[in-house]
N, C-alpha and C positions, 0 to 999 in steps of 0.2 A: 539560503543565500541571499535569497532576494534579486535586489543589482548588481550587488559585485560579484565577484572573479572566483570567489572560493570564501568557506566561514560561513559562521552564525551570524546572522543576523538577530539584532535581537528583538525589531519587531514583529518579523516572519514568524519568528517561533513565540512570541508570545499569542500570535494570532493563531496560528496552529492551535496551540495549547488550547486557549479560549475556546475554539471549535468543538474539541474533542471533551472539553470537560463540560461544556453545557448541552453535549450529545448525551454524556456518561447520565448524567442528571435527570433525563428523559426516562433515566432507567433501565436503560438496555445493557447487555453485555458488550464489550468493545474491547478490542484488541489491536493493537496498532504494530505492526512492520514497518520499520524506518530503512532507508536506502542510505547511501554514505555521498552521494556523488559532488553533493558541495564541499568536500575534506579530499576527496581522492576519487579521480574518474580512470576511465582505462588508458586515456591519452598520457595519463602521469606515469601512469605503468611502464612505459617504453624504456627498453635496455633489460626489465627483468621478465622472469618466465611468469607464464600465466599465473600458476599455482601459488607463487609468491604475492603477485600484485592484487590475487584475490582474496589472499588472506588480509594484506593491508586495508584494503575495501570492507572487507567485514570488520576489521578492529573500527573503522573509519563510521561506520554504522552503530559500531557502541557508544561510542560519544557523543552522536547524536542522540541515542537513544535515552542516555542518562542525563542531557541538555534536556532531552522533551520532557521525562519525568520530574526532576525540579519545577520546571513551569508550570507544569499540569496542576500539582500540585500544589503553586501559590493560588490556583483556583479552586480550592475547596475539596480534590479530591484526591481520593488514595490511588497511588501506580505502583507498580513492580514490574521491573527489567526484567526479563531474561534473557539470557545470552547462552547460543548456542555452541561458545567456544567458553568454556570455564575460564571465569574471573571473581572470584568470591569478593572481593573487597570490594567490587564496584554492583554486581549485578546475582539474585542468581542463576543456577542452572536451569539450561529450558527442561522442564519434566512435565511432559503432558498433564497427566494427572493434578499436580501443582496448579498448571495454567489453568487451567478447567475448574478448579476449585476457588481461586482468583475470583474469575467472573463470575462465579454463582455468590461471592461476597459484596458483588457491583465494586470490584476494581478495576481500573484499566491497568491492562496487561500490556505492556510494551515489548517486542520481541526485538533483539539483537545479534549483530553477528550470523545476518542470512539464516543458512540451513547450515552453519558450521562446514562446509566443504567448498572446496573450489570448483570452478565451473559450472557453476549455479546461482541463475541470478536474485536480485531481489524481489522480482517478479516470481518466481519459483517458488523461494521462503511463502511468499505472503497468501500461494496457491497451498504449496503442503502446511502451513500453521492452519489456515480456513477450514483445511478436511480434518486436520488431529481433532481440533477444539469443538466440533460440530456448528462449524457458524451457519447461519442462515443465506448468506450473500456476502461475498467477496465486493467492496469497495475499491476501484484502482481511483485515486486522487491526483487527479493532475493537474496542468495548467489550460487543457482545452474543454470546451466543454461539452465534449461525447467524441464518438468515435464519426470520421465525414468518409461520403467514398472517394473524396478523394484531396489532398494536402488544399486546407481551405487558405492557409496562406500563396500558396501558388495559383488556386483557380478560385475564382469568385464566384463561379455556380456549382461550385463542391457542397452538397446534400449532406447533414446531418439523420444518420439512424435514428429513430425512438429506440427501434428493439432488432435485434442484428442475431440471427440464430450462428450458431458456434458452426455450422459449414459454410455458410455466405461468408463469413469472416473469413475461414481458411482460402477457400474459391478466390475471394474478392482480393487476397492479402493483405487485408483491413491493417495489420500489423496492432492488434489491441495490446498484445504485452508479448513477451517472448515464445517459442513454439514447445518448449517443455513446460512452463509454466500452465498455457491455454489447452495442452492437451492434458494436463492433470487435470482442470475444470472441468473438461468436455466429458470425459469420463468418467465424470465422480457428479455427475450433473450440478455443479456448483457455479450459482448466479454471479454473474459479473456487471457491475455495474461503474461505468464512466464515466468522471464529471469534473470541472472545473472546482478546485478547494481554493483557489481566490476568492470567490464569492460568497461573502459573510452568508454564514445559515446553511448552505449546500447539503452538509452532513446533516446535521437534522431531519432535512426537508427529506433526504434520501430513506433516512428512517423512519421518518412517518409516514414513507410508501408519496409521496408525490414525487410523479415523473421527471425526474430532472437527470439529465447527462442522453447517455446509451446503456440499454439492458443488453448485456449478451443471453439469448434464452435458448432452451434444448430444442432441438431440431423439431419437434412437435408441434413448436409455434411458429408466427408469424415473424419474418421482416418487414418491417415498417419505417417511412422515412419523419421524421417530425414535420 
């Protein structure tokens, strides 16, 4: 949504799409899980029961997924949108084996509608899909350049982690992602990289192995500050 209060900012979606397309052109298999906060947030659901609000939020993610698909394909990369809630005119239904086949053919797969179930976040959908497709790493694209030991907006002395173990992240309540998603990644040894997606080229840098943002690693490794 850029600097607007809601909606899809053409400049922002074009930037995100170009980053995705350029990364895909490196030859990697790339899947994207999109949220819907720019269209529908939790506070918008006041007066609704939780399940209804979550379903409306899932529909918002499909709107973003279809919009992102159109922009990525403008950059010459074939994409497929798969929705966890069936809507055949807009997207394929989510089918794990079909998603993997698309990836093998170097198509970017965009997952919409979260997990298809209320009470689960986009983070959880991303963790689940990354496990299902056998991803090497889960990239959490945010507006901050990594994970800090305290809020950098409030504390000038906040230090950014280069790597942090799952246990240390939990113990220090670092809020990398919601607890369900985090536990899923920890239990399945899914490495997470948290990085700033507003810096052009960051997705490619992460994919190419450069140290960008913060990497959440297994407990057998070390927590280090940048």
